[in-house]
VEXDREN-2710 file (C-alpha; in Angstrom, 1 decimal):
% VEXDREN-2710
k/r/px/py/pz
1/UNK/82.0/142.4/93.0
2/UNK/78.6/140.6/94.0
3/UNK/77.2/137.3/93.4
4/UNK/74.7/134.9/95.0
5/UNK/77.3/132.3/95.6
6/UNK/81.1/132.0/95.7
7/UNK/82.7/128.5/95.4
8/UNK/86.3/128.3/96.5
9/UNK/88.2/125.7/94.6
10/UNK/87.4/123.8/91.2
11/UNK/88.4/120.2/92.2
12/UNK/86.2/117.3/92.5
13/UNK/83.9/119.0/95.2
14/UNK/83.9/122.5/94.0
15/UNK/83.3/121.9/90.2
16/UNK/80.3/119.6/91.1
17/UNK/78.9/122.2/93.4
18/UNK/79.2/125.0/91.0
19/UNK/77.7/123.0/88.1
20/UNK/74.8/122.0/90.0
21/UNK/74.1/125.4/91.5
22/UNK/74.5/127.1/88.3
23/UNK/72.0/124.7/86.6
24/UNK/69.7/125.5/89.3
25/UNK/69.8/129.2/88.1
26/UNK/72.1/130.5/90.8
27/UNK/74.8/133.3/89.9
28/UNK/77.9/131.6/90.7
29/UNK/81.7/132.7/90.9
30/UNK/84.6/130.1/91.3
31/UNK/87.7/131.1/92.8
32/UNK/90.7/128.9/92.0
33/UNK/94.2/129.6/93.6
34/UNK/95.8/127.5/90.8
35/UNK/96.2/128.4/87.1
36/UNK/94.2/127.5/84.2
37/UNK/96.7/125.7/81.9
38/UNK/96.5/124.9/78.2
39/UNK/96.6/121.0/78.0
40/UNK/98.8/121.1/74.7
41/UNK/101.5/123.2/76.5
42/UNK/101.7/122.0/79.9
43/UNK/100.2/118.6/80.4
44/UNK/102.5/115.6/79.8
45/UNK/105.6/117.5/80.0
46/UNK/107.5/115.3/82.6
47/UNK/107.7/115.2/86.2
48/UNK/109.7/118.0/87.0
49/UNK/107.6/120.6/84.9
50/UNK/104.4/119.0/85.8
51/UNK/105.0/119.1/89.5
52/UNK/106.0/122.7/89.0
53/UNK/103.0/123.7/87.2
54/UNK/100.2/121.5/88.5
55/UNK/101.0/120.7/92.2
56/UNK/101.0/122.7/95.4
57/UNK/104.4/123.4/96.5
58/UNK/105.7/121.7/93.3
59/UNK/104.7/118.3/94.9
60/UNK/106.8/119.0/98.2
61/UNK/104.1/119.4/101.1
62/UNK/105.4/117.7/104.1
63/UNK/103.1/116.1/106.8
64/UNK/105.2/116.2/110.0
65/UNK/104.9/113.9/112.9
66/UNK/107.0/111.3/114.6
67/UNK/106.9/109.6/111.1
68/UNK/107.1/112.2/108.4
69/UNK/105.1/111.9/105.4
70/UNK/105.2/113.2/101.9
71/UNK/102.0/114.5/100.7
72/UNK/100.9/115.7/97.2
73/UNK/97.8/117.6/95.8
74/UNK/96.9/119.5/92.7
75/UNK/96.7/123.3/92.4
76/UNK/95.3/124.1/89.2
77/UNK/91.9/124.4/87.6
78/UNK/90.5/120.8/88.2
79/UNK/92.5/120.4/91.3
80/UNK/93.8/117.0/92.2
81/UNK/91.6/115.4/89.5
82/UNK/94.2/116.5/87.1
83/UNK/97.0/114.6/88.5
84/UNK/95.6/111.5/90.0
85/UNK/95.2/108.0/88.5
86/UNK/91.5/108.4/87.7
87/UNK/90.6/105.2/89.8
88/UNK/87.1/105.2/90.8
89/UNK/85.4/103.5/93.8
90/UNK/82.1/104.0/95.4
91/UNK/82.2/104.3/99.2
92/UNK/82.1/100.9/100.9
93/UNK/78.7/99.9/102.5
94/UNK/80.5/99.0/105.9
95/UNK/82.1/102.5/105.8
96/UNK/78.8/104.3/105.2
97/UNK/77.4/102.2/108.2
98/UNK/80.1/103.2/110.5
99/UNK/79.7/106.8/109.6
100/UNK/76.0/106.7/110.2
101/UNK/76.6/105.1/113.6
102/UNK/79.5/107.3/114.8
103/UNK/78.5/110.5/113.3
104/UNK/74.8/110.4/113.1
105/UNK/75.3/111.0/109.5
106/UNK/71.9/111.6/107.8
107/UNK/70.9/110.9/104.1
108/UNK/74.1/108.7/103.2
109/UNK/72.8/105.1/102.8
110/UNK/74.2/103.1/99.9
111/UNK/70.6/103.7/98.3
112/UNK/70.6/107.3/98.9
113/UNK/74.1/107.8/97.5
114/UNK/73.6/105.5/94.7
115/UNK/72.0/108.0/92.2
116/UNK/74.8/110.5/92.8
117/UNK/77.4/107.9/92.1
118/UNK/75.6/106.9/89.0
119/UNK/75.5/110.6/87.8
120/UNK/79.2/111.1/88.4
121/UNK/80.1/107.8/86.7
122/UNK/78.1/109.1/83.7
123/UNK/79.7/112.3/83.5
124/UNK/83.1/110.9/83.6
125/UNK/82.4/107.9/81.5
126/UNK/83.9/105.5/84.3
127/UNK/84.6/102.3/83.1
128/UNK/87.2/99.5/82.7
129/UNK/90.1/99.8/80.3
130/UNK/88.7/97.3/77.7
131/UNK/92.3/97.0/76.4
132/UNK/95.2/94.3/76.8
133/UNK/96.7/95.0/80.2
134/UNK/100.2/96.5/80.3
135/UNK/102.9/93.9/81.7
136/UNK/102.9/95.6/85.1
137/UNK/99.2/94.7/85.6
138/UNK/99.5/91.2/84.1
139/UNK/102.2/90.4/86.7
140/UNK/100.0/91.9/89.6
141/UNK/96.9/89.7/88.4
142/UNK/99.2/86.5/88.2
143/UNK/100.4/87.2/91.5
144/UNK/97.1/87.8/93.2
145/UNK/95.8/84.5/91.3
146/UNK/98.6/82.4/92.7
147/UNK/98.1/83.6/96.2
148/UNK/94.2/83.0/95.7
149/UNK/93.3/86.5/96.6
150/UNK/90.2/88.8/95.7
151/UNK/91.6/91.2/93.0
152/UNK/90.0/93.0/90.3
153/UNK/90.9/95.7/87.8
154/UNK/89.6/99.1/89.0
155/UNK/87.3/101.3/87.0
156/UNK/88.6/104.5/85.9
157/UNK/87.5/107.8/84.9
158/UNK/89.8/107.5/81.8
159/UNK/87.9/106.5/78.8
160/UNK/90.1/106.0/75.7
161/UNK/93.4/105.9/77.7
162/UNK/96.4/106.0/75.3
163/UNK/98.7/104.5/77.9
164/UNK/100.9/107.4/77.8
165/UNK/101.8/107.2/81.5
166/UNK/101.2/110.8/82.2
167/UNK/98.4/110.5/84.8
168/UNK/100.4/112.4/87.4
169/UNK/101.5/115.1/85.2
170/UNK/98.2/115.8/83.5
171/UNK/96.8/113.8/80.7
172/UNK/97.9/115.2/77.2
173/UNK/95.3/113.3/75.4
174/UNK/92.4/114.4/77.4
175/UNK/91.5/110.8/77.9
176/UNK/91.6/111.2/81.7
177/UNK/88.3/113.0/82.6
178/UNK/89.7/115.5/85.2
179/UNK/87.4/118.5/86.2
180/UNK/89.1/120.9/83.6
181/UNK/87.9/118.6/80.8
182/UNK/84.2/117.6/82.0
183/UNK/82.5/119.7/84.7
184/UNK/84.2/123.0/84.6
185/UNK/83.4/123.6/81.1
186/UNK/79.8/122.5/81.7
187/UNK/79.6/124.9/84.5
188/UNK/80.9/127.7/82.6
189/UNK/78.4/126.9/79.8
190/UNK/75.7/127.2/82.6
191/UNK/76.8/130.7/83.5
192/UNK/79.6/130.1/86.2
193/UNK/82.3/132.7/86.1
194/UNK/85.7/131.2/87.1
195/UNK/88.8/133.2/88.3
196/UNK/92.0/131.4/88.4
197/UNK/95.3/132.5/90.1
198/UNK/92.9/133.7/92.7
199/UNK/94.1/133.4/96.2
200/UNK/91.3/133.7/99.0
201/UNK/92.9/135.3/102.1
202/UNK/89.8/135.4/104.4
203/UNK/86.1/135.2/104.6
204/UNK/84.3/138.2/105.8
205/UNK/81.9/137.7/108.8
206/UNK/78.9/139.2/110.4
207/UNK/79.2/137.2/113.7
208/UNK/76.1/138.8/115.2
209/UNK/74.0/137.5/112.3
210/UNK/75.8/134.2/111.8
211/UNK/76.4/134.9/108.4
212/UNK/79.5/135.2/105.9
213/UNK/79.0/138.3/103.8
214/UNK/81.7/137.6/101.2
215/UNK/85.4/136.8/100.7
216/UNK/88.7/138.7/100.5
217/UNK/91.0/137.5/97.8
218/UNK/93.9/138.4/95.8
219/UNK/93.6/137.6/92.0
220/UNK/96.7/137.7/90.0
221/UNK/96.7/139.9/87.0
222/UNK/98.3/139.1/83.6
223/UNK/101.3/141.1/84.6
224/UNK/101.7/138.9/87.8
225/UNK/100.6/141.9/90.0
226/UNK/97.9/141.1/92.7
227/UNK/95.1/143.3/93.7
228/UNK/92.9/142.8/96.9
229/UNK/89.2/142.4/95.9
230/UNK/86.2/141.8/98.0
231/UNK/83.5/139.6/96.7
232/UNK/80.1/139.8/98.5
233/UNK/78.1/136.8/98.4
234/UNK/74.8/135.6/99.7
235/UNK/76.3/132.1/100.2
236/UNK/79.8/130.7/100.4
237/UNK/80.9/127.0/99.6
238/UNK/84.5/126.4/100.6
239/UNK/85.8/123.5/98.5
240/UNK/89.6/124.2/98.7
241/UNK/90.5/120.6/99.5
242/UNK/91.2/118.6/103.0
243/UNK/94.2/120.9/103.9
244/UNK/93.4/124.3/102.4
245/UNK/89.5/124.4/103.5
246/UNK/90.3/124.1/107.3
247/UNK/93.3/126.4/107.0
248/UNK/91.1/129.1/105.1
249/UNK/88.4/128.7/107.9
250/UNK/90.8/128.9/110.8
251/UNK/92.3/131.9/109.3
252/UNK/88.8/133.5/109.2
253/UNK/88.3/132.8/112.9
254/UNK/86.1/129.7/112.3
255/UNK/87.4/126.9/114.3
256/UNK/84.6/124.7/115.8
257/UNK/85.9/121.1/115.0
258/UNK/87.9/122.5/112.1
259/UNK/91.1/121.0/111.2
260/UNK/91.4/118.7/114.4
261/UNK/90.5/115.4/112.8
262/UNK/92.5/114.8/109.5
263/UNK/93.0/111.4/108.2
264/UNK/95.0/110.1/105.5
265/UNK/95.7/106.7/103.7
266/UNK/99.3/106.1/104.5
267/UNK/101.4/104.5/101.6
268/UNK/104.3/102.4/101.6
269/UNK/105.8/102.1/98.1
270/UNK/108.2/99.3/96.8
271/UNK/110.0/98.3/93.5
272/UNK/109.9/94.9/92.3
273/UNK/112.5/93.7/89.9
274/UNK/111.8/91.0/87.4
275/UNK/114.3/88.8/85.1
276/UNK/112.2/90.1/82.0
277/UNK/111.5/93.6/80.5
278/UNK/108.5/95.4/82.0
279/UNK/108.9/98.9/80.6
280/UNK/106.5/100.2/83.3
281/UNK/107.8/103.7/82.3
282/UNK/106.0/103.4/78.9
283/UNK/102.5/102.4/80.0
284/UNK/99.9/103.2/82.4
285/UNK/100.3/102.3/86.1
286/UNK/99.0/98.8/87.1
287/UNK/95.3/98.8/86.8
288/UNK/94.4/96.2/89.4
289/UNK/93.9/96.3/93.1
290/UNK/93.8/93.7/95.7
291/UNK/90.7/93.7/97.8
292/UNK/91.1/90.7/100.1
293/UNK/92.1/92.9/103.0
294/UNK/89.8/95.9/102.4
295/UNK/89.1/98.4/103.9
296/UNK/92.0/98.3/106.2
297/UNK/94.7/97.3/103.8
298/UNK/94.8/97.9/100.0
299/UNK/97.5/97.0/97.4
300/UNK/98.1/98.2/93.8
301/UNK/100.3/99.9/91.3
302/UNK/102.2/103.1/91.7
303/UNK/102.9/105.6/89.0
304/UNK/106.5/104.9/87.6
305/UNK/109.1/106.6/85.8
306/UNK/112.8/106.5/86.2
307/UNK/112.7/109.5/88.5
308/UNK/110.2/107.9/90.7
309/UNK/112.1/104.7/90.8
310/UNK/115.2/106.5/91.9
311/UNK/113.0/108.2/94.8
312/UNK/111.6/104.9/95.9
313/UNK/115.1/103.2/95.8
314/UNK/116.6/106.4/97.7
315/UNK/116.0/104.9/101.1
316/UNK/118.8/102.2/100.4
317/UNK/120.4/104.0/97.4
318/UNK/122.6/101.9/95.4
319/UNK/123.1/103.9/91.8
320/UNK/123.8/100.6/89.9
321/UNK/120.4/99.4/90.5
322/UNK/119.0/102.1/88.0
323/UNK/120.6/100.1/85.4
324/UNK/117.6/97.7/85.5
325/UNK/114.9/100.3/85.5
326/UNK/113.2/98.6/82.4
327/UNK/112.9/95.4/84.4
328/UNK/111.1/97.1/87.4
329/UNK/107.8/98.3/88.3
330/UNK/106.4/100.2/91.4
331/UNK/103.7/99.0/93.8
332/UNK/102.2/100.1/97.0
333/UNK/100.5/99.2/100.3
334/UNK/97.8/101.7/101.5
335/UNK/96.2/101.4/104.9
336/UNK/93.0/103.1/106.0
337/UNK/94.7/105.1/108.6
338/UNK/93.7/105.0/112.4
339/UNK/95.9/107.9/113.2
340/UNK/94.7/111.3/113.5
341/UNK/96.1/114.7/112.2
342/UNK/95.6/118.4/112.5
343/UNK/95.5/121.3/110.0
344/UNK/96.6/124.9/110.9
345/UNK/97.5/128.0/109.1
346/UNK/101.0/128.5/109.1
347/UNK/102.4/130.6/112.0
348/UNK/104.9/132.2/109.6
349/UNK/102.2/134.5/108.2
350/UNK/102.9/133.3/104.7
351/UNK/99.4/131.9/103.9
352/UNK/101.0/128.5/103.8
353/UNK/99.5/125.6/105.7
354/UNK/101.0/123.5/108.5
355/UNK/99.9/119.6/108.5
356/UNK/100.5/117.2/111.2
357/UNK/99.6/113.6/111.6
358/UNK/100.5/110.9/114.1
359/UNK/100.9/107.3/112.8
360/UNK/98.8/105.0/114.9
361/UNK/100.2/101.8/116.3
362/UNK/97.7/99.9/114.2
363/UNK/98.8/101.7/111.1
364/UNK/102.3/100.2/111.5
365/UNK/100.8/96.8/112.1
366/UNK/98.7/97.1/108.8
367/UNK/101.8/98.5/107.0
368/UNK/104.0/95.7/108.2
369/UNK/101.2/92.9/107.2
370/UNK/100.6/94.7/103.8
371/UNK/104.3/94.7/103.2
372/UNK/104.7/91.0/104.1
373/UNK/101.7/90.1/101.8
374/UNK/102.5/92.4/98.7
375/UNK/106.2/91.2/98.8
376/UNK/105.2/87.6/99.0
377/UNK/102.7/88.0/96.2
378/UNK/105.2/89.7/94.0
379/UNK/107.8/87.2/94.5
380/UNK/105.2/84.5/93.6
381/UNK/104.5/86.5/90.4
382/UNK/108.0/86.1/89.3
383/UNK/110.0/89.0/91.0
384/UNK/113.6/88.1/91.8
385/UNK/113.8/91.0/94.5
386/UNK/111.4/93.3/96.2
387/UNK/112.8/96.8/97.5
388/UNK/110.5/98.6/99.9
389/UNK/111.0/102.2/101.0
390/UNK/112.2/101.3/104.5
391/UNK/115.6/102.7/105.6
392/UNK/118.2/99.8/106.3
393/UNK/116.1/97.1/104.7
394/UNK/117.9/94.7/102.4
395/UNK/116.1/93.5/99.2
396/UNK/113.5/91.0/99.8
397/UNK/114.2/87.8/97.6
398/UNK/112.5/85.0/99.3
399/UNK/108.9/84.5/100.4
400/UNK/110.2/83.5/104.0
401/UNK/112.0/86.9/104.2
402/UNK/108.9/88.7/103.2
403/UNK/106.4/86.8/105.5
404/UNK/108.1/87.4/108.6
405/UNK/106.5/90.9/108.6
406/UNK/103.3/89.4/109.4
407/UNK/104.7/88.8/113.0
408/UNK/107.2/91.4/113.3
409/UNK/106.8/95.4/113.0
410/UNK/108.4/97.6/110.7
411/UNK/110.6/100.2/112.8
412/UNK/108.5/103.4/112.6
413/UNK/111.2/106.0/111.9
414/UNK/112.7/103.9/109.1
415/UNK/109.4/103.5/107.1
416/UNK/109.4/106.1/104.1
417/UNK/105.7/107.0/103.7
418/UNK/103.7/109.0/101.2
419/UNK/100.0/109.8/100.6
420/UNK/97.8/111.3/97.9
421/UNK/94.6/110.8/99.9
422/UNK/93.7/113.0/102.7
423/UNK/90.2/113.9/104.1
424/UNK/88.0/114.3/107.3
425/UNK/89.4/117.7/108.5
426/UNK/85.9/119.2/108.5
427/UNK/83.7/116.2/109.1
428/UNK/79.9/116.2/108.4
429/UNK/77.0/114.7/110.6
430/UNK/74.5/115.5/113.3
431/UNK/76.8/115.1/116.2
432/UNK/77.8/118.4/117.3
433/UNK/80.4/117.0/119.6
434/UNK/82.4/115.7/116.6
435/UNK/81.4/117.4/113.4
436/UNK/82.3/120.8/112.0
437/UNK/79.2/120.7/109.9
438/UNK/75.8/119.2/109.5
439/UNK/75.1/116.1/107.5
440/UNK/74.8/118.3/104.3
441/UNK/77.9/120.4/104.9
442/UNK/76.5/123.6/106.4
443/UNK/79.1/124.8/108.9
444/UNK/78.0/124.9/112.6
445/UNK/76.9/128.3/114.0
446/UNK/76.8/129.9/110.4
447/UNK/73.7/130.1/108.4
448/UNK/75.2/130.5/104.8
449/UNK/78.5/128.8/105.2
450/UNK/79.1/125.5/103.6
451/UNK/82.0/123.0/102.9
452/UNK/81.7/120.3/100.3
453/UNK/85.0/118.5/99.4
454/UNK/87.2/115.7/100.6
455/UNK/87.4/117.5/104.2
456/UNK/83.7/116.6/104.9
457/UNK/84.2/112.8/104.7
458/UNK/83.6/111.9/108.4
459/UNK/86.5/109.4/108.7
460/UNK/88.8/107.4/106.1
461/UNK/86.9/105.5/103.2
462/UNK/89.7/103.1/102.8
463/UNK/89.3/103.5/99.0
464/UNK/90.4/106.1/96.5
465/UNK/88.2/109.0/97.6
466/UNK/87.3/111.1/94.4
467/UNK/83.9/109.0/93.8
468/UNK/82.9/109.8/97.4
469/UNK/83.9/113.3/97.2
470/UNK/81.8/113.9/93.9
471/UNK/78.8/111.8/95.3
472/UNK/78.5/113.6/98.6
473/UNK/79.2/117.0/97.0
474/UNK/76.2/116.5/94.6
475/UNK/74.1/115.3/97.3
476/UNK/74.9/118.4/99.2
477/UNK/74.5/120.9/96.5
478/UNK/71.0/119.3/95.5
479/UNK/70.0/119.4/99.1
480/UNK/71.0/123.0/99.3
481/UNK/69.0/123.9/96.3
482/UNK/65.9/122.1/97.6
483/UNK/66.0/123.7/101.0
484/UNK/66.0/127.2/99.2
485/UNK/63.0/126.3/97.4
486/UNK/61.0/125.2/100.5
END
């Protein structure tokens, strides 16, 4: 096969890239490792089946280190946009200034990115809910008000949300505007050919000419068999995500500043129990976030089902607590993440990916402070006890028990951490001593190879990253189109 452009991945970065390049008249093939699903059959089917169908490794991807962290990402047409909450943030101005200062990132001021954010927000109909809040959100708002903290409902790419509480297992109503619902169909209308179940094994190089000549992949046929194929291309955009993009590049022998600087938002979840029925399992997750301590520490609501409640309570398991599942809701503390991680292809030769991250001491300080403040706030909102995912920690029942963690530090190896936000494994910018690619995603030392997904964010944004990924992806795609025309 031959095409002008191969785009690897169909998530927030890949879908934007493919759409804009196709609209500019380029011949584009998208290769997606995951499957294209029938929404009516697969989406909203429950946690176990949803994670089997829509997640990489069925939602069980470990980040190893002195403090292990559970990581989840999507593996399907649309990528992680099919399983996230749809929360939308623009990159904070302070963060952009830091990226310009530390990475010499060009063309990424608030004003320069504004039209790309606006475009994405229009494509996804980003808005506030416009409906009465569920009980779990009302409680969160009440607690923030009692503490006198800045908090607000977060806009979402989920117009017409039906409160089905299916965000994490695929929205069955189509209200959440994942890429499979929005940009992928538009890209295909513009001429993009999408091959799902296509595992890309390696990029084909012509090093003497600083060029990638194509990709080797294994599409899965209808009978389950795989066939090795080569797709020749004039340009390749790798948009496989913050872990798979660097793993593919390194498998292909492309290693310059690739996979050495992974950043994440470490998350500590907790269950709050209330005297009244909350029925959080029957409504969308809490829609508010506390912004008082941004960008270092954020607080918000976690996806909640009886199964997720059991998981969050498992660090200090007492089965009888599940009798109160309708009186409980899930919340989280997330920190910007000052530690650094590493992504490598697995040494087992099975095409899997090995991920490491070392929690920084400042991460522990921020997690401890965040636990103190969120537990204090939830108790102020009426919770009778708060149960963090910290091994050996008794339920917190008074604000004095909570606030102690402003001065004390959580024991590192007792903290049960997860994350759904990863980035920065192939940072962009003009500093060749730090960045894998230039400011617009062209990989250093290669003339026709680009990265254009969450891996390019130079550092942790401190907010939900989908908005940043889409804005940067569009900016980079349009820059590529303009550079070809000049």
